[in-house]
C-alpha positions in Angstrom: 23.1 47.0 20.5 19.7 47.9 20.9 17.1 47.5 18.0 13.5 48.4 17.9 10.9 47.8 15.1 8.2 50.0 16.4 4.5 48.8 17.0 3.1 46.5 14.6 -0.4 45.1 15.5 -1.1 41.6 14.6 -3.6 42.0 12.3 -3.0 38.9 10.3 -6.6 37.1 10.8 -8.5 40.4 10.0 -6.2 40.3 6.9 -6.8 36.7 5.9 -10.3 37.3 6.4 -10.0 39.7 3.4 -10.4 42.8 5.4 -8.6 46.0 4.0 -5.9 47.2 5.9 -5.0 50.9 6.2 -1.4 52.6 6.9 -1.5 54.5 10.3 1.6 57.5 9.8 1.1 58.3 13.5 2.0 54.4 14.6 3.9 53.5 11.6 1.9 50.5 11.3 -0.9 48.9 9.3 -4.3 48.5 11.4 -7.6 47.2 10.2 -9.7 49.1 8.0 -12.9 48.0 6.7 -14.0 44.4 7.3 -15.4 42.3 4.5 -16.5 39.8 6.8 -18.4 40.1 10.0 -15.1 40.9 11.9 -14.2 43.3 15.0 -11.3 44.1 16.2 -10.3 45.5 19.6 -7.2 46.3 21.7 -3.7 46.1 20.3 -4.6 44.6 16.8 -7.0 47.7 16.3 -3.9 50.4 16.9 -4.8 50.6 20.7 -1.5 50.3 22.1 -1.0 52.0 25.2 -2.7 50.0 28.1 -4.2 53.2 29.7 -6.2 53.5 26.6 -7.9 49.9 27.0 -10.0 50.3 30.0 -13.8 50.3 28.7 -13.2 49.0 25.2 -15.4 46.7 23.8 -15.4 44.6 20.7 -18.4 46.6 19.3 -16.3 50.0 19.6 -14.3 49.1 16.3 -12.4 51.9 14.4 -13.8 52.3 11.1 -11.4 53.5 8.1 -12.6 56.9 8.2 -12.1 57.8 11.6 -8.9 59.9 13.1 -5.7 58.0 13.8 -5.2 56.6 17.0 -3.9 58.5 20.2 -0.2 59.9 20.0 2.2 56.9 20.8 5.9 56.6 20.4 6.5 55.4 16.5 9.5 54.2 15.3 10.7 55.1 11.9 10.5 52.8 9.2 13.4 54.1 7.1 16.8 55.1 7.7 17.4 58.5 9.0 20.8 59.1 7.9 22.5 57.9 4.7 24.1 54.4 5.4 27.7 53.6 4.4 27.9 49.7 5.5 25.3 46.7 5.6 22.0 47.6 7.0 20.1 44.2 7.8 16.5 44.5 7.2 15.8 40.5 7.5 17.6 39.1 10.0 16.8 35.6 9.0 17.5 35.7 5.4 20.3 38.3 5.5 18.4 40.9 3.6 20.0 44.4 3.5 18.4 47.7 2.9 21.0 47.6 -0.3 19.4 44.6 -1.7 16.0 46.4 -1.4 17.1 49.2 -3.6 18.9 46.7 -6.1 15.4 45.3 -6.4 14.1 48.9 -7.1 16.7 49.7 -9.4 16.1 46.2 -11.4 12.5 47.4 -12.2 10.5 45.6 -9.3 8.1 48.4 -8.0 5.5 45.9 -6.6 5.8 44.9 -2.8 5.3 41.3 -4.0 7.7 41.4 -6.4 10.5 43.0 -4.2 9.7 40.1 -1.6 10.5 37.5 -4.1 13.3 39.0 -5.5 15.2 39.7 -2.0 13.5 37.0 -0.1 12.7 39.6 2.8 9.9 38.5 5.0 10.1 34.8 3.8 11.9 33.2 6.7 10.3 31.3 9.2 8.8 34.4 11.2 7.1 35.3 7.7 7.9 39.0 8.1 7.0 39.7 11.5 10.2 41.7 12.5 11.3 42.6 8.9 8.3 43.5 6.9 7.8 47.3 8.2 11.3 48.0 7.8 11.4 46.6 4.3 8.2 48.7 3.4 9.8 51.7 4.8 13.0 51.2 2.6 11.0 50.4 -0.4 8.9 53.6 0.0 12.1 55.9 0.3 13.5 54.1 -3.0 10.2 54.5 -4.8 9.4 57.7 -3.4 6.0 56.8 -2.6 4.3 57.0 0.6 3.8 54.0 2.8 0.0 53.9 2.2 0.6 53.5 -1.4 3.2 50.8 -1.0 0.5 48.3 0.3 1.4 45.2 2.2 2.6 41.6 1.2 -0.2 38.7 1.8 -0.6 37.4 5.1 0.0 33.7 4.9 -1.6 31.2 7.5 -0.7 30.1 9.9 0.3 32.7 12.0 2.7 30.9 14.0 5.2 28.3 12.1 3.7 24.8 12.3 6.2 21.8 12.4 5.9 19.0 10.3 5.3 16.7 13.2 1.9 18.9 14.1 1.0 17.9 10.3 1.9 14.4 9.6 2.9 13.5 12.9 -0.1 11.4 13.6 1.0 9.3 10.9 3.0 6.9 12.8 3.1 3.8 14.9 -0.7 2.2 14.2 -1.5 5.4 12.3 1.5 5.0 9.7 -1.2 2.9 7.3 -4.6 2.2 8.0 -4.7 -1.3 9.2 -7.4 -3.4 7.2 -9.2 -6.4 9.3 -10.7 -9.8 7.9 -14.1 -10.1 8.6 -13.6 -13.0 11.0 -11.0 -10.9 12.7 -13.3 -10.7 15.9 -13.6 -14.4 15.9 -10.1 -15.2 15.4 -9.0 -12.8 18.2 -11.5 -14.3 20.7 -10.3 -17.9 19.9 -6.5 -17.0 20.7 -5.2 -16.3 17.2 -1.5 -14.6 17.0 -1.5 -12.1 14.2 0.9 -10.9 11.8 0.7 -7.6 9.3 0.3 -9.1 5.5 0.3 -6.2 3.1 -2.0 -3.8 4.7 -3.9 -6.8 6.5 -3.6 -7.9 9.9 -4.4 -11.5 9.3 -4.4 -14.6 11.8 -0.9 -16.3 11.8 -1.6 -19.4 14.0 -3.9 -20.5 16.7 -2.5 -21.9 19.6 -4.0 -24.2 22.1 -2.9 -24.8 25.6 0.4 -22.8 25.7 1.6 -24.3 22.5 4.8 -22.9 20.6 4.4 -21.7 17.2 5.9 -24.8 15.7 3.5 -27.4 17.7 0.5 -25.1 16.7 1.2 -24.8 12.9 2.3 -28.8 12.9 -0.9 -29.7 14.5 -2.8 -27.5 11.8 -1.2 -29.2 9.1 -2.2 -32.5 10.5 -5.6 -31.4 10.5 -5.5 -29.7 7.1 -4.0 -33.0 5.5 -5.9 -35.5 7.4 -9.4 -33.7 7.8 -10.3 -30.1 7.5 -8.7 -26.9 7.7 -10.5 -23.8 7.7 -9.0 -20.2 7.3 -10.2 -16.5 6.3 -9.0 -15.8 2.8 -11.0 -12.6 2.3 -7.7 -10.7 2.1 -7.3 -11.6 -1.2 -7.6 -8.8 -3.9 -10.9 -9.4 -5.9 -11.8 -7.3 -9.2 -15.3 -7.8 -11.2 -14.7 -7.4 -14.7 -17.7 -6.7 -16.7 -18.7 -5.9 -20.3 -19.0 -7.3 -24.0 -15.2 -7.0 -24.2 -14.3 -8.7 -20.6 -12.8 -11.7 -22.1 -10.7 -10.0 -25.0 -9.4 -7.7 -22.2 -8.4 -10.3 -19.5 -7.0 -12.2 -22.5 -4.5 -9.3 -23.1 -3.5 -8.5 -19.8 -2.4 -11.6 -18.6 -0.3 -14.4 -20.3 -2.9 -17.2 -20.2 -5.6 -17.9 -22.9 -8.8 -16.5 -21.8 -11.3 -15.7 -24.6 -12.3 -19.3 -24.5 -12.8 -20.3 -20.8 -16.1 -21.7 -20.4 -18.5 -20.6 -18.3 -18.0 -21.8 -14.7 -14.5 -22.5 -15.0 -11.4 -20.7 -13.6 -8.3 -20.4 -14.6 -4.7 -19.7 -12.7 -3.2 -16.6 -14.4 0.0 -14.5 -14.4 0.2 -10.6 -14.6 3.6 -9.8 -16.3 4.8 -6.1 -16.6 6.2 -4.5 -20.0 9.4 -5.9 -19.0 8.3 -9.4 -19.4 8.7 -10.0 -15.5 5.8 -11.5 -13.0 4.5 -9.2 -10.6 1.3 -10.8 -9.8 -0.8 -14.0 -10.1 -4.5 -15.0 -9.3 -7.4 -16.5 -10.7 -10.2 -15.7 -13.1 -13.4 -17.5 -13.0 -16.1 -16.7 -15.7 -19.4 -16.4 -14.1 -21.2 -15.5 -17.4 -20.4 -14.8 -20.9 -19.6 -11.1 -19.9 -18.8 -11.2 -16.2 -15.5 -12.4 -14.7 -14.4 -12.6 -11.0 -10.9 -12.1 -10.6 -8.5 -12.6 -7.7 -5.1 -11.0 -7.0 -2.4 -11.6 -4.3 -3.0 -9.9 -1.0 -0.2 -7.1 -1.5 -0.9 -6.7 -5.3 -4.6 -5.7 -5.2 -4.0 -2.2 -5.9 -1.5 -2.4 -8.3 -3.4 -5.1 -10.4 -6.4 -2.6 -10.2 -4.6 0.5 -11.0 -2.7 -1.4 -14.2 -6.3 -2.6 -15.4 -7.9 0.8 -15.0 -4.3 2.3 -16.8 -4.7 0.2 -20.1 -8.4 0.4 -20.2 -8.1 4.0 -20.1 -4.9 4.8 -22.2 -4.2 1.6 -24.4 -7.1 -0.3 -25.1 -10.1 2.4 -25.1 -12.0 0.6 -27.9 -12.9 -1.9 -25.4 -16.4 -1.6 -23.7 -15.5 -2.9 -20.1 -16.0 -2.1 -16.5 -13.6 -2.6 -13.8 -15.2 -2.6 -10.0 -12.5 -3.6 -7.0 -14.7 -5.9 -4.5 -12.0 -6.9 -2.4 -13.9 -5.8 0.9 -17.4 -6.8 -0.6 -16.9 -10.4 -0.3 -15.7 -12.5 2.6 -13.5 -15.7 1.5 -13.6 -18.6 3.7 -11.2 -21.3 2.4 -11.9 -24.9 3.5 -9.2 -27.6 2.7 -8.9 -31.6 3.1 -10.2 -34.6 2.3 -13.1 -34.1 4.4 -14.1 -30.9 2.9 -16.8 -32.0 0.7 -18.6 -34.1 3.6 -19.0 -30.7 5.6 -20.3 -28.9 2.8 -22.6 -31.0 1.0 -25.5 -31.1 3.3 -25.4 -27.0 3.2 -25.6 -26.9 -0.5 -28.1 -29.2 -1.8 -28.6 -27.3 -5.0 -25.1 -27.8 -6.0 -23.6 -31.0 -6.9 -20.1 -31.2 -5.6 -19.4 -34.8 -7.7 -15.7 -34.3 -9.4 -17.6 -34.9 -12.9 -19.6 -31.9 -12.4 -18.0 -29.8 -10.1 -14.2 -30.5 -11.0 -10.9 -28.7 -9.4 -10.9 -25.0 -11.0 -14.7 -24.5 -11.3 -16.8 -22.0 -9.7 -20.9 -22.3 -9.2 -23.1 -19.6 -7.7 -25.8 -20.5 -5.2 -26.8 -19.7 -1.7 -25.8 -21.1 1.9 -27.6 -20.7 4.9 -29.7 -18.3 2.8 -26.9 -16.3 2.1 -25.6 -15.5 -1.6 -22.9 -17.5 -2.4 -19.5 -17.8 -5.2 -18.2 -21.4 -4.6 -14.8 -21.8 -5.9 -13.1 -25.2 -6.7 -9.6 -24.1 -6.3 -6.8 -24.8 -3.5 -3.5 -23.1 -2.5 -2.7 -26.2 0.0 -2.3 -29.1 -2.4 -5.5 -30.6 -0.9 -9.2 -30.6 -2.1 -10.1 -27.0 -1.8 -13.2 -24.9 -1.7 -13.2 -21.1 -1.3 -16.7 -19.7 -0.3 -17.4 -16.4 -1.1 -20.3 -14.8 0.8 -20.7 -11.1 1.6 -18.6 -9.6 4.2 -21.1 -9.0 6.7 -22.0 -12.7 6.5 -18.6 -14.1 6.5 -18.2 -14.2 10.5 -21.2 -16.0 11.1 -20.9 -18.5 8.3 -17.2 -19.1 9.7 -18.4 -19.7 12.9 -21.2 -21.9 11.8 -18.8 -24.0 9.5 -16.1 -24.4 12.7 -19.1 -25.6 14.9 -20.4 -28.0 12.3 -16.6 -29.1 11.3 -15.9 -30.4 14.8 -16.8 -34.2 13.8 -14.8 -34.5 11.1 -11.6 -33.1 12.9 -11.7 -29.8 11.6 -9.5 -26.6 13.0 -8.9 -23.1 11.8 -5.3 -22.4 10.5 -3.5 -19.1 9.7 -1.0 -18.0 7.4 2.0 -19.8 8.7 0.3 -22.9 8.3 -0.7 -21.9 4.9 3.3 -21.1 3.9 4.1 -24.5 5.0 1.3 -26.5 2.8 1.8 -24.1 -0.1 5.4 -24.9 0.0 5.1 -28.6 0.1 3.1 -28.3 -3.0 5.8 -26.1 -4.6 3.0 -23.2 -5.2 5.1 -19.7 -5.3 4.0 -16.6 -3.2 5.0 -13.7 -5.5 6.2 -11.3 -3.0 8.6 -14.1 -1.3 9.7 -16.8 -4.1 10.6 -13.8 -6.8 13.2 -11.2 -6.8 11.4 -9.0 -9.1 13.2 -10.3 -12.4 11.7 -13.8 -12.9 9.6 -15.0 -16.2 7.0 -17.4 -16.4 9.7 -19.9 -17.8 11.8 -19.3 -14.6 9.3 -20.2 -12.3 8.6 -23.4 -14.6 5.2 -21.9 -15.7 5.9 -21.6 -19.6 2.4 -23.7 -19.7 0.7 -20.4 -18.3 2.0 -18.8 -21.4 -0.5 -18.6 -24.5 1.8 -19.3 -27.5 -0.9 -18.6 -30.0 -2.2 -15.4 -28.4 -1.8 -12.4 -30.6 -0.4 -10.6 -28.0 -0.4 -10.0 -24.1 1.4 -7.4 -21.8 4.8 -8.3 -21.6 5.0 -10.8 -24.5 7.6 -8.6 -26.4 9.7 -8.8 -23.6 10.0 -12.4 -23.5 11.7 -12.8 -26.8 14.7 -10.6 -26.0 18.1 -12.6 -25.9 18.5 -12.2 -22.4 15.3 -14.2 -21.4 17.1 -17.4 -22.7 20.3 -17.0 -21.0 21.0 -20.6 -19.5 22.2 -18.9 -16.1 18.8 -17.2 -15.3 17.9 -17.7 -11.5 15.0 -20.4 -11.7 12.8 -21.9 -9.3 13.9 -25.3 -7.7 13.3 -27.3 -4.5 16.0 -27.9 -2.2 16.9 -31.2 0.1 19.1 -30.9 3.1 21.9 -33.2 3.8 20.7 -33.4 7.1 16.7 -34.0 6.8 16.0 -32.2 10.2 18.0 -29.0 9.2 16.0 -26.0 8.2 17.6 -23.5 6.1 17.5 -19.9 6.7 15.2 -17.9 4.3 17.8 -15.5 2.5 20.6 -17.9 2.3 23.2 -17.7 -0.3 24.1 -21.0 -2.3 27.4 -21.5 -3.6 28.5 -24.4 -5.7 31.0 -26.9 -4.2 33.4 -26.5 -7.1 36.4 -24.3 -5.9 36.4 -22.5 -9.0 32.9 -21.4 -9.0 32.5 -20.3 -5.0 33.2 -16.6 -5.7 29.8 -16.5 -7.4 26.7 -16.8 -5.9 24.6 -19.8 -7.2 21.4 -18.2 -5.9 19.2 -18.1 -2.7 16.9 -19.6 -0.6 13.4 -18.2 -0.9 11.2 -20.2 1.5 12.5 -23.0 4.1 10.1 -25.2 6.7 10.0 -28.2 8.4 7.6 -30.8 6.8 6.0 -33.3 9.6 4.1 -35.1 6.4 6.9 -35.7 4.5 9.7 -36.5 7.2 12.2 -33.9 6.5 12.7 -30.3 5.8 11.9 -28.6 2.5 13.1 -25.6 1.0 12.3 -23.3 -2.4 15.0 -21.3 -3.9 16.5 -19.4 -6.8 19.3 -21.1 -8.4 21.2 -20.1 -11.5 20.4 -22.7 -14.3 18.7 -24.5 -11.6 16.5 -26.3 -14.2 19.0 -28.2 -16.1 21.1 -28.8 -12.6 18.3 -31.7 -10.8 20.2 -33.6 -8.6 23.4 -31.4 -8.4 24.9 -30.5 -5.0 25.2 -27.0 -3.4 26.4 -25.7 -0.2 24.2 -23.0 1.7 25.8 -20.4 3.9 24.7 -19.8 7.1 25.5 -18.3 10.4 24.9 -21.2 12.1 26.9 -23.6 9.9 26.9 -24.3 6.4 24.6 -27.3 5.0 24.8 -29.1 1.8 21.9 -29.7 -0.4 20.4 -31.4 -3.2 18.6 -29.6 -6.3 15.2 -30.8 -6.5 11.5 -30.6 -8.0 10.0 -27.6 -6.3 6.8 -30.0 -6.1 7.4 -32.0 -2.6 3.9 -33.0 -1.9 1.4 -35.0 -4.3 3.2 -34.6 -7.8 0.5 -36.1 -9.3 -2.2 -33.7 -8.2 -4.3 -36.7 -7.1 -5.1 -35.3 -3.6 -6.8 -32.3 -5.6 -9.9 -34.5 -6.6 -12.6 -35.2 -4.9 -12.3 -38.8 -3.3 -14.8 -41.1 -4.6 -17.9 -41.3 -2.3 -19.0 -44.7 -1.2 -21.5 -46.6 -3.1 -24.8 -46.9 -1.1 
């Protein structure tokens, strides 16, 4: 079978420049007519289809619409010369037949654009390159109108089909999601840090020395932080500034904790619930002035919390006079933790009294350090005396390097996210993205104290009163002690009751597990059904490397009284 579609000049770019296209009866094809823009056409796209006609032709020799037709060439008719009894395919990709176009005309579709969409002719991957002229010819015959009056369908860019890989193929590997780096990234890299992705951020995981393994490096970093000072970059925490006459009322509704009467200069740990009553984020709210708050979120939850705040402010609480500003990248955060942290900071902060009575745990002060603007927080995620120094991000690397150098005499060392996980787990502090599985309430996490019972309302309050929230077999946050103190459980491992009648049902699972050098045994955190009322009971942890018997204990393994969060008494002169 020999098939010819005749001559079809490629006039797509001319048409897309909004030039007028005209029909050539001689060629049986459309050619450029009057241009709208400064466009010149030459060669085959202009109807000069015979090679012998091309020598001497330049782009300035374009054919205006009123000029005569091109030189005689062999034109293929666009319509069948005789009646067709069988199927006459017009579009070979979409299997559109001449009979389909005839039906479209009988159905009342007289515009070529409507005929195209009714039959799908010209809508395959070739975008009509092999079918449009024949389709126009059949439509011309059925409508009894000349081809010049039928018109052309709109040429869609691009001329050649483009793969999805061309358009989206760059979004892979390192470009799949933009990588965000902390202000001290270069310092960490030059000091041998091993990095890991935390949400969209690349953070230092640990700082090995002299060929240390990760376990050895983390053990050293934990010892330094517990006994002297540890320093880390906590800039990746989400930070939102909430300002306005109604800022306190807004935050009081948004979080579970009571915040209306939070004194200026104090901080409060907060939980964010969805309308279902389940925790999805936590953080710190610090009151800088009566109408200005500095709010922190988890690293991975920053965008979600900020968008939720915007959503409620714009759609639910439109009467509140509040402004929200994301300041995550504007402030670098350097965390100092350990019993010698105050000794290092005090000489650098002559205008801020660091005594326990004047600057207790969960406080905030504004000032300057090394002539840099400073927001100083007394908070801790390690269980040790902690300070978080917030400075403009552009100064953070310089301040970090200065503190590292000044802290050498105190035995200070930098620590990464792995060490932070060990330290916070010893203290029983949860990580929202690790120790929850999406369906935990504050009570499940032993944090009923974080709910303002006398508050008129807050997001999720109504859901907390549902009967299901009071069921005794809910997954609850507990600690685990292994029978073998050296055995470290596998995170995600399932837990079952030793009772044979209950072994078919999961009792829960391990959420975090680490060795603890300072405690002398391994530790684990878990979600266990009814765990709060089953302290002391035994469970069996199922692991490919061999099962292990564990006991349910309080999740706070280290300093349960919180004494180490307080500043040590200064020696009397």
